[in-house]
N, C-alpha and C positions, 0 to 999 in steps of 0.2 A: 309816783312820778309819771308824768305823761309827756309825750312829745309827738312828733309827726315825721313821716317820711316825705321828703320833698321830691326826690328824684331817685331813679334806679338806673344804673349803667352796667352794661356787660360788653364783652368783646370775645369773639371766638378764638383769637390767636394773640399770643404775646406780641407786644410792640405795635399792634393794630389800634386804630382809634376806638375809643369807647363809644358805644351807641346807647342813647337813652331809650328805655322801654317803659310802657305803662304798667305792665304786669309781667311776672316771671314765675316759673315753677321752681320751688326750692326742693332740693333732693337731700333727704336726711343723710348726714355724714358724707356729703359729697360736694354740695355747693349749689350754685344757681345754674339751671339748665341752659346750656349754650355758652356759658362763660368759660374763659380760657383755663382757669384752674380746675374747674369741674371736669373739663375735657382733657386735662393733662397737657395743655398747650401754652401755659403761661411762661413768661420769661424766666422766672425763678424756679420753675418745676424741676429742672435738671439739677438744681442746687439743693433741693429738698425744703425750700422756704415757701411753703404754700399756705395760704389762708383760704378757707372755704368761702367766706364772705367777708368783705371789708366795709366798715362804716366810717363816716367822717361827719363832723358837725358843720352844718350850713353856716353857723355863726363864724367859724374859723375861716371858711372859704370867703365870706364877706370881708373879713379883715385882710386876707391875702389879696383879694381883688382891689381893695382900697389902697394897698401897697403898690399896685400897678401891674400885677401878674394876672394872666387870664386863667381862671379856674371855674368858669361857669358852664363848661361843656364837657365835663368828664376828664379834664386834663390832670386832675389829681389822682386818677387811676383807681378810685375807690368805687365800690358797687352801690352803696346806699348812702344818700345824703340825708341827714336827720336835722331836725330843728327842735329846740326846746328841751334838750336833754344833755346832761354832761356825760359823755360816753365813758370817760375814765372812772366815773362813780359806779359804773356797772361791774367793775373788777370783782370777781368771785360770784357773779350773779348769772341766773338764767332770766330771760325776758322774752317778750312776745313782740312780733310785728305781724299784725293780723292774727292768723291762727298758727303761725310758725313760731316755734320755740327756738331761741338762740342762746348760746352760752358764751360768755366772754372768754376769750383765749389769751390774748396778749395785745399790747400796743402794736401799732403798725408804723414804724418809723419810715420816713421817706428814703429813697435810694437815688444814687446818681443816674440810674436808668430813666427815672421820671424826668429829670432835667435834660438828659440827652434827647428825649422825645418832645420836650416842650420848649422851655426858654431858660436862659441863665437866671439863677436865683431861685428856681422852683424848689430845689432840695432844701435850701436854707429856709425858705418861706414855710415849708411844711414841717420843719423841725419842731417838735413838741405839739404839733397840730396835725399829725399824720393819720389820726384815726385809730381804729382798733380792728383786730381780727376776731371773728366769732365762728363757732361751730354750730351747724344746724341740727335740730332735732326733728320731730314730726313735720312733714312738708306737703300740705295740700296746695293746690294752685289757688291763687287769689291775688287781689289787688292789695298791695302793701301800703296802707294809707295812715295807719296809726301805730304808735309805738307805746306799749304799756309795759311798765316795769313793775312787776309784782312777784310775790313768791310763787314759784311753779313747783308742783310736786317733784321731790327729789333734788330741789335746789339747796345749796349750802350758802345761800345769801347771808352775808354778814351785815349786821346793823352798823350804821355810821353815826 
């Protein structure tokens, strides 16, 4: 299975606007350098609900945009927008973006906080389309331009 990374977003503080970046350093078992959750500054950090990195499907954002909500500038609050891969199918898998190995952790449902920061209907629009949380493994710096799903040494990938 192959897909691509369309965009990368980070922000240094919870509740601050997401900023698009062309490349980012991934820190093993930490997150994306400069991102709110890596730095312990995320809105949900105090409640223990932290995702190292979040991914969401670009196709889902296209549908939400067609429903009349603005999600093309990081309003979904996810770090990496992908295209061409069903993220839920990665459950139980390790996969790569560039040289970085990621491991599926859990779905990332939307919260009311997203709607408070954006517009009415955002939480409902992201329901069942909120993306996933992943944990980082080895983390060199580099441009995240391709997403390859394959067996990674130590992976317990299940066949479907």
